[in-house]
KESEZA-960232 format. One record per residue (C-alpha): residue number from 0; residue in three letters; x, y, z. Coordinates in pm, 1 decimal, padded with zeros to 6 digits. Example, Ala and Ser with C-alpha at 12.3 -4.5 7.8 and 13.67 -1.06 7.14 Angstrom:
BEGIN
R    n  res        c1        c2        c3
R    0  ALA   01230.0  -00450.0   00780.0
R    1  SER   01367.0  -00106.0   00714.0
***
This chain:
BEGIN
R    n  res        c1        c2        c3
R    0  UNK   06770.9   10321.2   15708.3
R    1  UNK   06869.0   10667.0   15548.8
R    2  UNK   06859.9   10952.0   15828.0
R    3  UNK   06591.8   11221.5   15827.7
R    4  UNK   06684.1   11551.6   15741.0
R    5  UNK   06421.4   11823.7   15785.7
R    6  UNK   06356.7   12045.8   15483.9
R    7  UNK   06494.7   12338.9   15637.0
R    8  UNK   06826.2   12213.4   15700.0
R    9  UNK   06904.3   12040.7   15350.0
R   10  UNK   07081.1   12360.3   15265.5
R   11  UNK   07383.7   12192.1   15489.6
R   12  UNK   07437.9   11909.1   15272.2
R   13  UNK   07629.3   11909.5   14952.9
R   14  UNK   07473.7   12052.3   14647.9
R   15  UNK   07404.7   11672.6   14509.3
R   16  UNK   07255.6   11520.1   14792.0
R   17  UNK   06996.2   11805.5   14810.9
R   18  UNK   06626.5   11752.7   14763.4
R   19  UNK   06617.0   11968.5   14433.5
R   20  UNK   06926.6   11725.2   14316.9
R   21  UNK   06708.6   11424.7   14393.1
R   22  UNK   06398.9   11556.5   14219.6
R   23  UNK   06619.8   11618.3   13878.4
R   24  UNK   06818.3   11274.3   13913.5
R   25  UNK   06441.5   11074.7   13975.0
R   26  UNK   06316.9   11334.6   13653.8
R   27  UNK   06605.4   11199.8   13447.3
R   28  UNK   06590.2   10802.2   13569.6
R   29  UNK   06215.7   10756.5   13475.6
R   30  UNK   06197.4   10855.4   13114.4
R   31  UNK   06508.3   10602.2   13046.7
R   32  UNK   06327.4   10299.7   13119.9
R   33  UNK   05980.1   10455.3   13002.9
R   34  UNK   06098.9   10624.8   12690.9
R   35  UNK   06272.1   10287.7   12588.6
R   36  UNK   05899.7   10121.9   12656.5
R   37  UNK   05734.7   10382.2   12449.9
R   38  UNK   05978.6   10431.2   12139.8
R   39  UNK   05948.7   10047.5   12057.1
R   40  UNK   05582.4   09987.2   12182.1
R   41  UNK   05399.7   10032.1   11842.3
R   42  UNK   05655.6   09834.8   11634.8
R   43  UNK   05708.1   09555.7   11884.9
R   44  UNK   05361.4   09456.0   11947.5
R   45  UNK   05245.3   09476.8   11568.9
R   46  UNK   05561.2   09258.6   11519.9
R   47  UNK   05547.9   09037.7   11786.1
R   48  UNK   05185.1   08997.6   11849.3
R   49  UNK   04977.6   09140.9   11530.4
R   50  UNK   04812.1   09419.3   11720.6
R   51  UNK   04540.1   09625.9   11534.4
R   52  UNK   04390.0   09926.9   11682.6
R   53  UNK   04140.2   09738.5   11907.9
R   54  UNK   04448.4   09550.7   12069.2
R   55  UNK   04624.7   09888.9   12109.3
R   56  UNK   04326.3   10015.4   12267.3
R   57  UNK   04282.8   09731.6   12499.8
R   58  UNK   04675.5   09781.9   12617.3
R   59  UNK   04642.9   10099.6   12681.1
R   60  UNK   04351.9   10062.2   12898.6
R   61  UNK   04519.2   09810.1   13094.1
R   62  UNK   04814.0   10065.1   13136.6
R   63  UNK   04574.4   10316.4   13290.5
R   64  UNK   04401.2   10108.3   13532.5
R   65  UNK   04700.0   10172.2   13774.3
R   66  UNK   04668.7   10515.2   13735.3
R   67  UNK   04298.4   10515.1   13799.4
R   68  UNK   04395.4   10333.1   14137.8
R   69  UNK   04636.2   10585.6   14225.8
R   70  UNK   04438.8   10670.5   14526.8
R   71  UNK   04600.5   10374.8   14677.5
R   72  UNK   04893.5   10547.7   14740.0
R   73  UNK   04742.4   10710.4   15035.5
R   74  UNK   04699.2   10340.4   15206.2
R   75  UNK   05086.4   10285.4   15134.0
R   76  UNK   05247.0   10602.4   15276.4
R   77  UNK   05072.2   10518.9   15600.9
R   78  UNK   05347.2   10256.9   15628.3
R   79  UNK   05603.9   10408.3   15385.4
R   80  UNK   05771.6   10706.5   15358.6
R   81  UNK   05691.2   10870.9   14997.0
R   82  UNK   06050.0   10940.0   14892.0
R   83  UNK   06112.3   10547.0   14970.5
R   84  UNK   05784.9   10485.9   14760.8
R   85  UNK   05864.3   10687.3   14497.3
R   86  UNK   06210.9   10497.7   14422.2
R   87  UNK   06067.1   10184.6   14466.6
R   88  UNK   05803.5   10217.2   14205.2
R   89  UNK   06084.6   10333.7   13984.5
R   90  UNK   06276.5   10014.9   14076.3
R   91  UNK   05933.5   09827.2   13952.0
R   92  UNK   05907.1   10027.3   13632.1
R   93  UNK   06292.7   09929.6   13528.3
R   94  UNK   06270.3   09596.3   13634.4
R   95  UNK   05929.7   09542.3   13436.8
R   96  UNK   06074.5   09747.4   13106.1
R   97  UNK   06358.1   09503.1   13125.1
R   98  UNK   06136.4   09165.4   13108.9
R   99  UNK   05918.4   09308.0   12845.7
R  100  UNK   06017.2   09144.8   12525.3
R  101  UNK   06055.3   08837.2   12691.3
R  102  UNK   05702.6   08768.1   12667.2
R  103  UNK   05601.2   08884.4   12318.5
R  104  UNK   05241.2   08740.0   12343.8
R  105  UNK   04916.0   08940.4   12404.6
R  106  UNK   04882.9   08804.5   12767.3
R  107  UNK   05231.7   08844.2   12852.9
R  108  UNK   05245.5   09210.0   12700.5
R  109  UNK   04963.0   09297.8   12892.2
R  110  UNK   05053.1   09155.9   13241.7
R  111  UNK   05375.0   09340.4   13226.0
R  112  UNK   05233.6   09617.9   13124.5
R  113  UNK   05012.1   09641.5   13389.2
R  114  UNK   05295.6   09596.8   13632.1
R  115  UNK   05521.3   09852.6   13458.5
R  116  UNK   05231.1   10100.3   13524.8
R  117  UNK   05201.8   10017.2   13875.2
R  118  UNK   05565.3   10154.4   13900.0
R  119  UNK   05497.5   10459.6   13651.6
R  120  UNK   05186.1   10581.9   13819.4
R  121  UNK   05258.3   10530.0   14152.1
R  122  UNK   05607.0   10711.6   14098.6
R  123  UNK   05432.0   11007.7   13902.3
R  124  UNK   05200.6   11055.3   14180.3
R  125  UNK   05476.3   11067.7   14453.8
R  126  UNK   05699.5   11278.7   14258.6
R  127  UNK   05407.2   11544.5   14196.2
R  128  UNK   05367.1   11570.8   14593.0
R  129  UNK   05733.2   11585.8   14666.0
R  130  UNK   05782.1   11864.3   14416.8
R  131  UNK   05487.2   12068.2   14553.0
R  132  UNK   05600.8   11995.3   14904.0
R  133  UNK   05998.3   12059.5   14797.8
R  134  UNK   05980.2   12355.3   14575.9
R  135  UNK   05914.2   12687.1   14708.7
R  136  UNK   05614.9   12839.5   14549.4
R  137  UNK   05794.2   13156.7   14386.7
R  138  UNK   06030.1   12939.0   14202.1
R  139  UNK   05796.1   12620.7   14129.8
R  140  UNK   05749.3   12703.4   13775.0
R  141  UNK   06096.8   12783.0   13654.6
R  142  UNK   06211.9   12451.3   13846.4
R  143  UNK   05939.0   12222.5   13683.8
R  144  UNK   06015.1   12386.6   13369.9
R  145  UNK   06376.8   12267.5   13409.5
R  146  UNK   06281.6   11928.2   13564.6
R  147  UNK   06102.1   11848.3   13206.8
R  148  UNK   06389.1   11944.5   13038.2
R  149  UNK   06610.7   11719.1   13243.6
R  150  UNK   06365.6   11441.1   13141.6
R  151  UNK   06356.1   11537.5   12798.9
R  152  UNK   06756.6   11506.7   12778.1
R  153  UNK   06729.9   11147.5   12922.3
R  154  UNK   06452.2   11073.7   12640.3
R  155  UNK   06668.0   11209.9   12381.1
R  156  UNK   06961.6   11006.4   12495.1
R  157  UNK   06755.0   10713.8   12501.3
R  158  UNK   06605.9   10805.0   12121.0
R  159  UNK   06884.0   10907.5   11973.7
R  160  UNK   07101.6   10584.8   12073.0
R  161  UNK   06808.0   10387.0   11920.9
R  162  UNK   06811.6   10560.4   11620.3
R  163  UNK   07181.3   10579.7   11547.6
R  164  UNK   07254.5   10220.7   11655.6
R  165  UNK   06904.8   10007.7   11590.4
R  166  UNK   07027.4   09901.1   11206.9
R  167  UNK   07417.8   09919.6   11240.8
R  168  UNK   07418.3   09690.0   11523.5
R  169  UNK   07120.0   09497.2   11451.6
R  170  UNK   06970.7   09566.9   11818.5
R  171  UNK   06694.7   09356.6   11934.5
R  172  UNK   06381.5   09452.9   12127.8
R  173  UNK   06514.7   09248.5   12406.7
R  174  UNK   06865.7   09403.7   12410.4
R  175  UNK   06721.2   09752.6   12417.8
R  176  UNK   06438.6   09665.5   12693.8
R  177  UNK   06717.0   09505.1   12913.0
R  178  UNK   06950.4   09800.0   12900.1
R  179  UNK   06711.8   10081.8   12941.9
R  180  UNK   06491.4   09929.2   13234.9
R  181  UNK   06791.3   09814.0   13396.2
R  182  UNK   06961.2   10172.7   13403.4
R  183  UNK   06603.4   10296.1   13554.9
R  184  UNK   06621.5   10010.3   13814.4
R  185  UNK   06994.1   10083.0   13911.7
R  186  UNK   06981.3   10475.0   13908.5
R  187  UNK   06668.1   10456.1   14172.3
R  188  UNK   06841.4   10165.4   14381.4
R  189  UNK   07166.2   10431.1   14383.5
R  190  UNK   06930.9   10751.5   14527.5
R  191  UNK   06787.3   10501.7   14793.4
R  192  UNK   07134.3   10458.9   14938.0
R  193  UNK   07295.7   10790.2   14868.6
R  194  UNK   07026.6   11031.5   14966.4
R  195  UNK   06904.9   11086.8   15324.4
R  196  UNK   06500.4   11107.7   15383.6
R  197  UNK   06391.5   11457.7   15373.9
R  198  UNK   06141.8   11567.1   15594.6
R  199  UNK   05891.1   11819.5   15472.8
R  200  UNK   05761.2   12110.0   15739.2
R  201  UNK   05384.7   11991.7   15659.4
R  202  UNK   05262.2   11659.0   15772.2
R  203  UNK   05052.5   11500.9   15495.8
R  204  UNK   04694.2   11375.7   15578.4
R  205  UNK   04697.6   10989.6   15530.5
R  206  UNK   04344.7   10980.8   15397.9
R  207  UNK   04119.3   11033.6   15079.7
R  208  UNK   04016.1   11386.0   15074.6
R  209  UNK   03766.7   11592.6   14832.8
R  210  UNK   03729.4   11892.7   14887.3
R  211  UNK   03455.6   12115.2   14723.7
R  212  UNK   03679.1   12415.9   14662.1
R  213  UNK   03912.5   12237.8   14442.3
R  214  UNK   03670.4   12142.6   14186.2
R  215  UNK   03791.5   12324.0   13936.7
R  216  UNK   04138.0   12121.6   13957.1
R  217  UNK   03982.6   11787.6   13944.8
R  218  UNK   03758.2   11906.6   13694.4
R  219  UNK   04094.5   12000.9   13482.2
R  220  UNK   04265.3   11666.3   13567.4
R  221  UNK   03931.7   11473.1   13454.0
R  222  UNK   03960.0   11623.3   13070.5
R  223  UNK   04333.9   11624.4   13078.7
R  224  UNK   04338.7   11259.0   13113.0
R  225  UNK   04077.4   11228.9   12834.7
R  226  UNK   04267.2   11449.2   12577.4
R  227  UNK   04629.4   11301.9   12694.9
R  228  UNK   04498.3   10945.5   12619.2
R  229  UNK   04390.0   11000.7   12285.9
R  230  UNK   04738.3   11191.8   12199.6
R  231  UNK   04931.7   10902.1   12381.8
R  232  UNK   04745.6   10579.4   12220.8
R  233  UNK   04664.9   10714.8   11884.8
R  234  UNK   04917.0   11002.7   11762.7
R  235  UNK   05238.3   10729.2   11765.9
R  236  UNK   05016.8   10448.9   11641.9
R  237  UNK   04883.8   10676.2   11339.8
R  238  UNK   05244.3   10722.8   11207.8
R  239  UNK   05286.9   10346.6   11218.8
R  240  UNK   04957.3   10239.2   11065.9
R  241  UNK   04915.3   10485.6   10814.8
R  242  UNK   05247.8   10628.9   10742.2
R  243  UNK   05453.6   10287.9   10766.7
R  244  UNK   05705.1   10418.7   11011.2
R  245  UNK   05982.6   10177.8   11108.6
R  246  UNK   06136.4   10210.7   11455.2
R  247  UNK   06423.9   10395.1   11379.6
R  248  UNK   06212.6   10650.3   11169.0
R  249  UNK   05953.7   10711.0   11466.8
R  250  UNK   06247.6   10754.0   11667.7
R  251  UNK   06353.9   11014.3   11470.0
R  252  UNK   06036.8   11218.3   11515.7
R  253  UNK   06095.2   11170.6   11887.7
R  254  UNK   06447.5   11298.5   11873.1
R  255  UNK   06313.4   11599.5   11668.1
R  256  UNK   06016.9   11643.6   11947.0
R  257  UNK   06261.4   11646.9   12238.6
R  258  UNK   06528.5   11835.3   12092.9
R  259  UNK   06249.2   12146.8   12067.9
R  260  UNK   06095.9   12040.6   12452.4
R  261  UNK   06439.9   12076.4   12588.7
R  262  UNK   06493.8   12411.5   12472.5
R  263  UNK   06130.9   12521.9   12547.2
R  264  UNK   06050.4   12354.7   12848.6
R  265  UNK   06234.4   12619.8   13071.0
R  266  UNK   06105.5   12891.1   12873.3
R  267  UNK   05734.7   12716.0   12958.8
R  268  UNK   05821.7   12761.3   13309.8
R  269  UNK   05923.5   13130.7   13276.6
R  270  UNK   05580.2   13196.6   13069.8
R  271  UNK   05348.2   13044.5   13360.5
R  272  UNK   05583.4   13213.9   13632.0
R  273  UNK   05508.9   13583.5   13441.7
R  274  UNK   05198.9   13544.9   13292.3
R  275  UNK   05015.9   13297.6   13529.2
R  276  UNK   04824.0   12990.5   13503.2
R  277  UNK   04533.7   13120.7   13370.5
R  278  UNK   04656.8   13290.1   13034.8
R  279  UNK   04921.6   12983.1   12987.6
R  280  UNK   04662.6   12729.0   13034.9
R  281  UNK   04424.8   12922.0   12777.4
R  282  UNK   04725.6   12940.8   12541.5
R  283  UNK   04782.2   12552.5   12591.3
R  284  UNK   04401.9   12421.4   12551.5
R  285  UNK   04340.4   12691.2   12236.2
R  286  UNK   04647.2   12539.4   12054.8
R  287  UNK   04561.9   12215.1   12112.8
R  288  UNK   04195.7   12255.6   11947.7
R  289  UNK   04384.5   12356.9   11638.1
R  290  UNK   04626.3   12062.4   11666.9
R  291  UNK   04350.5   11798.1   11729.2
R  292  UNK   04089.3   11972.5   11434.6
R  293  UNK   04443.7   11953.2   11218.6
R  294  UNK   04516.4   11561.8   11315.9
R  295  UNK   04147.8   11489.2   11161.3
R  296  UNK   04292.5   11690.9   10826.1
R  297  UNK   04525.6   11431.3   10822.6
R  298  UNK   04270.5   11161.3   10769.6
R  299  UNK   03965.9   11397.2   10637.9
R  300  UNK   04144.1   11589.4   10392.9
R  301  UNK   04416.6   11372.2   10308.2
R  302  UNK   04704.0   11571.6   10457.3
R  303  UNK   05054.7   11428.4   10419.2
R  304  UNK   05355.0   11319.8   10631.5
R  305  UNK   05499.7   11666.6   10681.5
R  306  UNK   05211.6   11804.6   10833.2
R  307  UNK   05121.7   11482.5   11039.5
R  308  UNK   05474.9   11482.2   11173.8
R  309  UNK   05479.8   11870.5   11262.0
R  310  UNK   05164.8   11858.3   11449.4
R  311  UNK   05316.7   11555.3   11650.4
R  312  UNK   05584.6   11796.4   11784.8
R  313  UNK   05376.5   12113.7   11802.4
R  314  UNK   05119.8   11899.6   12034.8
R  315  UNK   05368.2   11780.7   12251.8
R  316  UNK   05493.0   12148.2   12320.1
R  317  UNK   05136.8   12232.9   12401.1
R  318  UNK   05094.9   11951.6   12675.7
R  319  UNK   05447.2   12125.6   12848.9
R  320  UNK   05212.7   12344.7   12955.8
R  321  UNK   05043.4   12124.2   13189.1
R  322  UNK   05294.0   12196.7   13458.1
R  323  UNK   05071.6   12564.6   13499.7
R  324  UNK   04838.7   12272.1   13647.6
R  325  UNK   05030.8   12174.8   13908.1
R  326  UNK   05122.2   12534.4   14018.2
R  327  UNK   04751.4   12638.4   14014.1
R  328  UNK   04721.6   12360.5   14280.0
R  329  UNK   05007.4   12463.3   14500.1
R  330  UNK   04874.8   12795.4   14506.5
R  331  UNK   04551.4   12694.4   14617.5
R  332  UNK   04627.8   12414.9   14843.9
R  333  UNK   04641.7   12355.8   15247.3
R  334  UNK   04989.8   12225.8   15252.6
R  335  UNK   04877.0   11905.4   15456.6
R  336  UNK   04634.9   11827.7   15112.6
R  337  UNK   04919.5   11799.5   14883.4
R  338  UNK   05010.4   11413.0   14911.3
R  339  UNK   04657.6   11285.6   14914.1
R  340  UNK   04522.3   11521.9   14660.6
R  341  UNK   04788.0   11395.3   14421.9
R  342  UNK   04700.1   11056.4   14465.1
R  343  UNK   04324.0   11157.8   14428.0
R  344  UNK   04387.5   11363.4   14123.9
R  345  UNK   04553.1   11095.2   13967.3
R  346  UNK   04236.0   10866.2   13995.4
R  347  UNK   04032.6   11132.8   13834.0
R  348  UNK   04254.8   11196.2   13574.7
R  349  UNK   04237.2   10855.8   13484.9
R  350  UNK   03879.9   10783.8   13464.9
R  351  UNK   03860.3   10847.1   13127.4
R  352  UNK   04177.7   10706.4   13031.0
R  353  UNK   04055.5   10387.8   13166.9
R  354  UNK   03743.8   10401.2   12997.1
R  355  UNK   03803.1   10566.9   12669.4
R  356  UNK   04086.9   10328.8   12504.2
R  357  UNK   03866.0   10031.3   12389.9
R  358  UNK   03590.2   10217.9   12268.3
R  359  UNK   03819.9   10477.9   12063.3
R  360  UNK   03997.1   10187.1   11965.5
R  361  UNK   03683.0   10027.5   11784.4
R  362  UNK   03592.7   10379.9   11653.5
R  363  UNK   03935.5   10411.5   11500.9
R  364  UNK   03874.0   10102.1   11294.1
R  365  UNK   03591.4   10258.9   11143.2
R  366  UNK   03699.7   10632.9   11150.3
R  367  UNK   04023.3   10761.6   11248.8
R  368  UNK   04006.1   11110.0   11201.9
R  369  UNK   03665.0   11103.5   11423.9
R  370  UNK   03895.0   11009.8   11699.7
R  371  UNK   04078.3   11338.9   11654.3
R  372  UNK   03769.7   11551.5   11600.0
R  373  UNK   03642.2   11409.0   11942.7
R  374  UNK   03989.6   11524.7   12138.3
R  375  UNK   03942.6   11889.6   11998.5
R  376  UNK   03583.1   11881.3   12188.1
R  377  UNK   03770.7   11785.0   12471.3
R  378  UNK   04028.8   12071.2   12451.5
R  379  UNK   03774.5   12297.8   12399.0
R  380  UNK   03593.1   12199.5   12709.5
R  381  UNK   03905.9   12237.0   12936.0
R  382  UNK   03956.7   12599.6   12762.3
R  383  UNK   03611.0   12695.4   12907.1
R  384  UNK   03700.4   12549.2   13232.0
R  385  UNK   04082.7   12743.3   13230.9
R  386  UNK   03900.8   13071.5   13158.7
R  387  UNK   03764.0   13031.0   13539.2
R  388  UNK   04131.7   13023.4   13700.5
R  389  UNK   04179.7   13374.0   13897.3
R  390  UNK   04507.8   13572.8   13796.1
R  391  UNK   04611.2   13503.5   14123.1
R  392  UNK   04456.9   13197.3   14291.5
R  393  UNK   04504.3   13114.8   14674.6
R  394  UNK   04321.3   12936.7   14924.8
R  395  UNK   03961.7   13107.3   14940.8
R  396  UNK   03993.9   13255.3   14582.2
R  397  UNK   04003.3   12930.1   14373.9
R  398  UNK   03784.3   13014.0   14082.9
R  399  UNK   03680.7   13347.8   13926.1
R  400  UNK   03292.0   13230.1   14067.4
R  401  UNK   03411.8   13298.7   14407.3
R  402  UNK   03473.0   13630.6   14540.7
R  403  UNK   03853.7   13677.9   14685.0
R  404  UNK   03868.4   13769.3   15031.9
R  405  UNK   03920.5   14144.9   15150.0
R  406  UNK   04260.2   14239.2   15169.4
R  407  UNK   04371.4   14255.4   15591.1
R  408  UNK   04317.1   14622.3   15699.5
R  409  UNK   04647.2   14826.1   15743.7
***
């Protein structure tokens, strides 16, 4: 078993073995497996299993069930340290991704998607908790921006290799899934043995908690899950179904997206640090209203491929500002609430994500543009909620509906 190192003593370790370095390693490892799965998904399911809109909706509903059950992390961390759980979840994600092409039928795809999603969502839940426990509040926005950039670099490398080598080498789905998933699992196994167990200064509550004063954070998480699901399920599917994108063409679009995000993500962290969470989220949600309305224009007004591709890139940039939601919670949370609330928040985030894909898949069959108009309404609702965030949120002053505590007398 790896030795325990108090977080306060981590600075004595070599730089590469410190907590922040581990966060960067995990941020780099996870997108390798996940991005391989996502980059090939739409083409793989259409070619291998003849998926239509209803099938892709079902697949994503199945994929989001583990996110809905992320509250189960609270039970697991009673017996397993968060750091171990996060790395074990990465191993599961990598192994199941590697096996994806071995079962090219609807049932097999759904089962492996569920298992890989357990790994992904449990990792994301624990990762968010560790980030907020390990990063100091004054540097959290900037560091989270750099962590996003690290993930974008990993994803960029995956997509670049697929785009450049897919046709010249005659790559197969099985080869790419095996290599991508295997790398993620190997890096996670290395991290298990190379890093000590870091002991955060504040013990985490190991029970489910719902605090009334976190209600705005819960509401924003719920709306985020609904909006994100529409983007994740249908934006890429639109490029394949409507515009006939092939694997290397869709990957090229992802590459453009990632090149922009590698540059922009650290700037987003700086924006949050300078202007605060409220202004950052208001800007994000205002932009998403425009983007989703414009997606509807692709169908209702016949806008072409160039506009649809530009919207895809802009959409992803706006979603990067979601790091402001993490730092908002970090500022209002009791230190011991971070782990259980991360699990509860993931479950809340996925309530809509589990329920929406199937009915939206059926709506897609009748009117694809209407799906994006619905997303614009969700973004507008998030905008109204974001206006309630204080400029300087702290415990006891979580929303602008609460009168801030008076400053202590000098």
